[in-house]
N, C-alpha and C positions, 0 to 999 in steps of 0.2 A: 821854576820847578816843573817837572814833567808829571802829567796825570794821564791816565787812561780812562776814557769815557766809554763804558760798556753798555750797549743798547740792548735791552731785553723787551720782548713783546710776545704776545700769543701768536703761535704759528697756525695759520689757517690751512685747512685741507681743501677748501673750496677755491675755485679759480677767482682771482680778485676782479672786481668791477674795473674795467679799463680806465674809466674816467677818474675813479677814486685812486687807483694806483698811480695815475699820471699826476694827480694833485699832490699825493704824498711824496712822490719822487721830486716834484718841483720844489716842495718845501725843503727836502734834503739838499738839493742843488743850491738853493739860496743860502742855507745854513753853511754848507761847505764853502761857498764863495765868501761869506761873511767872516768865518773863522780863519780862512786863508788870508784875506785882505787885512785882517787885524794882526797878522803875523803870529798867531797863536797855534796854527796847525803844524804838526810834525808828521802827519800822515793819518790814514784811516782807510778802512775797507768794509764793504758789506760781505756777509758770509752766506754761503749756500744754505739751503734748508738743513735742519738738524738731522734729517734722515740720511744725509750724506756723511755724517760724522762717523768717526771710528775712535773708540776709546781703547787705550793701551794701559795695562797694569802689569806689574811683575809680582807674582805670588810664588813663594818658595823657590825663587830663582828662575821660574818659568814665565815666559811672556804669554799673557792672555789678551787676546784681541777680540773686542766686541763691536758689532755694528751698532751705530747709534750713539747718542750722547750719554754722558756719565750718569745722569739722573733723569727720572721722569718728572717733569714739572710743566706747569701751564705756560710759563714764560721761558723762552729760549734766547740765548745770545744770538743776535742777528747782525751785529757789526760793532765797530769801535772807531773812535777818534783818539789819536795820540796828540795831546796838546802840551804846550810849554807856556806857562803863565806864572805870574809872580807868587800866587799863593792859593790856598784851598778856596777862599771866597771867590776868586776869579774863575777857578775851575767849576765851582757850583753854578756861577752865573752862566757859563757856557753850557753846562749840562741842562739847565732850565730852558735855554733857548733851543736845544736840540729837538727836532720833531719827535724823536723817540720818547721824550718825556710825556707827550700828549697821548701816545698810543700804547705805552707800557711804562718802563722805567729806565733811568740812566744811572748806572752805578759809577761813582767817581773813586778811582783808586790811584794813590800816589805810586810813582815808579820808584822802586828801590834803587838807590844810588850806591855803588860800591867804590871804594878807593881802589884805583888801579895799582897793582903790584909793580914796582919798578925794579 
């Protein structure tokens, strides 16, 4: 079953300490290697800062485009992993191993599977 691990954390406005940033990135590289070697990874990416986001809505048939994320929150979506594992328990195990769980939270969402129309 496929799950999306959504990584949320507080977005800092200050420049990161280079040594700390390197340590965190090394944790993510190790996690990425582990999840890939286990055959559970179906992909994943880090996202640019939320200030680069654009939100689109359609109101009254008109497109409304707003700079920035949809909602003002302390924690923002910073990246994701798409995994394919046997069940929710396995997905939760991988989420708990994700470095993002130490620095924020990791939301586990099952992927909706649709029957293909033939």
